[in-house]
N, C-alpha and C positions, 0 to 999 in steps of 0.2 A: 503495500500500499504506500501512496505517497506520503513524505513527510512536509509537504508545503503547509505553510500557516497562512490563514487568512483571518485577520482580525475585524470584527465588527463591534462599533460601540453602540451599545442600546440607549444608555443613560450616560451622560458624562460623570466620570468619577464613580460611577455605581456597577455599573454590570459591563463587563468585556467578554467577548465568545471568540475562542480561537477554533477554526476548523481545521482538523487534521485529516478528515474523511473527505476526499473530494468525489465530485459527480463520477458514477460509475467504479469506485472503489468496492462498494459492497456488492454491486452486480458482478464483478470480476471475481470475487471473494467466494461468491455463492456459485459461479461457474466452475472454479477450482474445486471447491468443497464435493460438487455432484459429481464430477469427472473422477475424483480420486474415490470417493466413498462409495460410490455405487459399483465399482469395479473390484473393491476389496473382498475378501472373505474372512469373516462375514462383512455384509454390507453395512454401512454406517453413515450417519449425518450429523453433523454438530448442533447441539441443542439451540444455538444461537438463532438459527432459521425457524424456530417456532414463533418467534416474536414481531411478528407484523402486527396492524391494529387490532385484528381478530384476536390473534394469539395473545397480545397482551391484555385484551378484556377478558380472554377465557382464563389467564392466569390469575386477574384480580378476583375472579369467582373462586379459583381454587384457594386462594389465601383465606376465605371465609367458610370454607367447608369445615365440618366437625373433625374429620380425619386429619385434616393438614394443620398439624401442631406447629411446624417451623416458625411460620411468619407471625403468629401471635406470641409465640414463646419468645422469640427474638425481640419482639417490640416491649413485651412486659420485663424482659431483661435490662433493656435499654433504659427504659424509664427508672428501673430501680438502682442501675449502676452508673448512669451517665456521670453524676457528680463526682464520684470517686474516679472514675476513668479521666475526666477533665482535670481534676487536680493531679493525678499522678502523671499525666501526659506534659503539662506545662507548655501546651501549644497554643499558639494564637490565631492559627489558620487551619481549616478543616479542609481536607482533600477526600473526597468520596467517588471511589471506583465503581462504576455501574451505578449511579446516582438515581437514574429514574425519575420519580416525582419527587425525591428528596424528603419524603415524608418521614423517615427514621433519623434523617440528618437533623432536622430540627430539635430533636431531643438532645443530641450531642452540642448544637449550635448553642441552644439555652444554657446547658450546662456549662459551656466554655466561657460565654458571657458572663456567668456568675461566679467563674472560678479566679483565682489569684491572678494568672496569667492575663485574663480578658481575653477579647474576641476581636481579630483584625478583618478576617474574612473568610470566603467559603469558595472553595473550587470543586464544583459538580463535574464528573467526566463521565460522558455516556455516548453511545453511538448515535442516539435519536436526537436531532438539532431541536426538532419541534418541542419534544417533550422538555429539553434541557432548558430551552428559552423560557417556555411556561414557568417551570419552577425557579430559575434563576432570577427572573422579573419578580416572582411573588416573594421570595425570601428577601431579595434586596429591599424590597417595598416594605414587608412586614418588620425586619430586622434593623434596617437602616445600615446595613453593612455593604461592603465591595464584594461582588460575585465575579469571578473569573472563570468562565466555564470553557470546557474543553470537549469538542465533538471528537471523538476518536475512540480506536479500539484499544484497549488496555494490552492485548497480546502484541500490538505493534508500536503504539506510541506512548509509553511510560516516559520516556524522554520529554515529552512535551507538558508534564506536570509543572506548571511555573513555581520558580522559587520567588515568593515575595518578600524575602529578606526576614521572615519571622519562622520560628520553629512550627514545624506543621504536624498534624496528626492526620495520617492517610488510613482511611477507614474503607475496609472491603468486607461489606456485610452480607446478610442474606446465604451465608454459607455457599456463595457462588464458586469458592475455590474447589468444593467438592464436586464440580462439574469438569474439573480438570482431571486428566489422567497423571499418575505420579511424575512421570518425566515432563510434563506440562507443568505440574506444581512447582518442581524444582527450578525450572528454566524462569517461570513467572517471578519467584519469590528472590532468585538470584539477580533478576534484572531490576526489581523494585529496589532491592538492596543497594543496586548499584547509583540510583539515582536519589538517595537519601542522604542527609546530612547527619552529622553526631547528634544534632540538637532534635531531629526529626523523632517521631514514634509512629508505630504501625499498630492499628487495631483491626483484628481478624476475627470474623465469625464461624464457627464450625457447628455443625450438627453433631451430635454424640451418638455412638453405637448404642442400640438399645434392642428390646425385643422384635425379632424379625417380622412377626406378624402385624405389629403396630407400624413398622416401616413400610410394608408391602401395602398397607390400608391407606397410608398417607399418600401413595402414587397410584392407588387404584381404587377411587371413590366410589360409595354405591350408586351416585348420580350419574357416573359417568362423564364428568367434566374433564378429570384428566384424560380420559380416553379421548376425547374430542380435540383437547388440547394437543396430544400427540398426533393425532392425525391432521392437524393443522398444517404440520410440516408438508403433507402431501398438496395441500391447497396452494402453499407458498411456491412449491416446485412447479405445479401445473400453471399458476400466474406467471411467474418469472421467468420460467424456462419452457414456456409452451408445451408442458408435459401433458399426458394423459392418464395419469393415476386416477384410478376410481376408489376414492378414500374407504368407502364402505367395503371394500374386499380385503381391507386390512384390519386385524384385531389388535388391539390394544394389550400389551403383557408388561407386567412390572414384577421383577424378581430380584430376591435377596442374593448376593453371592458374597457367601461367609469367608472365603478365601481372599478375596480383594476388600471385603468390607464396604460394599457400596451396593445400592439398588441400581439396577439396569431397567430401563425403558425400552420396548421394542416394538416394532410393528410387525406383526406374523401376516403373510400372505395367505387368505383362506382358500387359495386355489392356485394353480399354475398360470403364469401370464406374462406377457411382455408388455413393457412400457416404454413410450418413445418421448424423448425430449427433445423437441425439434430444435430449440434454440441453441442446442451444444451438439446436434446431429448425432444423437447417441440413442441406443436402443437396450434397455436392461431387462434380463429375464429374471424372474422370481419362480421357484419350484413351490408346489404346495407345501405349506407350513414352514416356509424359509423365511427367516427374521432378520430384520434390519434393526439394527441399534441405533437409538436417536439420543439417549441422554444415560450419563451415570451420575449418581449422586453418593460420593464417597461420604462414610461417617467416620468419626475419629474418636480418638481416646486425647485426655490431656497429655499423655506422655508422647503419643505420636506426634501431636501438635508442636510440642516442645522440641521434639527431635528434628523434625522437618524445618522449622524455623532455623535452629543451631546448624543445621547442614547447609543452610543458605546465608548465614551471617548475622543471624539475629539472636538477640538475648531477651527471653522472656522475663517481664517484670511485673506481671499481674495476670491473674486469671479470675474471672467472674462466671458463675453459673445460676441457674435457675433452681428452685427447691427440688424439682424432680431430676436433675441433672441430666436434663434432655438436651442442653444448648450450653455453648461455651463461648464466651469472649476474651479474647487473649491479647494483652498490651506487649508490644516487644519494642526494644530499640536497635540500632544499629550496633553489632558487637565490635 
């Protein structure tokens, strides 16, 4: 992806936007992922392609499901621990990777504003320019702080995190790191460590290992919302790559892999079929019952989090968990 920067001033002295994703970058990435992932054995596609407007709306529905504990557990934990985290981090700028609507960031921003170090600014980092613009404008108006947004892919553009001259708290919430394979986690954490100063801090959210039945239910709800979210990937491929997937011919599958300690979401072909992706001149054949992996969601232990952070140059300075030990917030500093 291009590293070119385009700055847009939305309100002098209040909101700045850096665009690192240029027109065509996402389309090119989707084409590459489809060419590679649909030709591998087993077939796979990255979960980022769930999230068009429809997919984002479906995910919002998922967060309200009784089975899906991660979203509400993280929010409750942040409400309880944000003050302690802010005091321990001693940061004046919050950077949020994968910021979305910045709903959870408001909890940290409020705590930082009340902490001894104070609050100077917010850096939301997201692939969706429209979502980022709306969230940045709202936070700048509500909190009266400078917001420096970055439209980018944190796999490609971590060097685009602005250094505003103050200690930064970089937050990676939502247990999004669980969607990375182990080698991707190592690479991401090492790259992030490389752009942080000694005074910066890193806040990482992770979902913890728990009963397998409860985990599977969280990714295979009784109403079928997660199944529709999973199949939304096929709608995206149909629209963006002129494919002819019939989503109803694929069953949603969620399984716990105890060896890898992650949930896998898959789409299972209910019959043998061929699918044409005209935009990339590609035909893909599925056998009956063949599965395509669409997401992994790794679960962690505190010891594993500490070990993976240490291996990439971080030292853990604090842990916070909920009363049921479902979820973990980890504060770390560059070692």
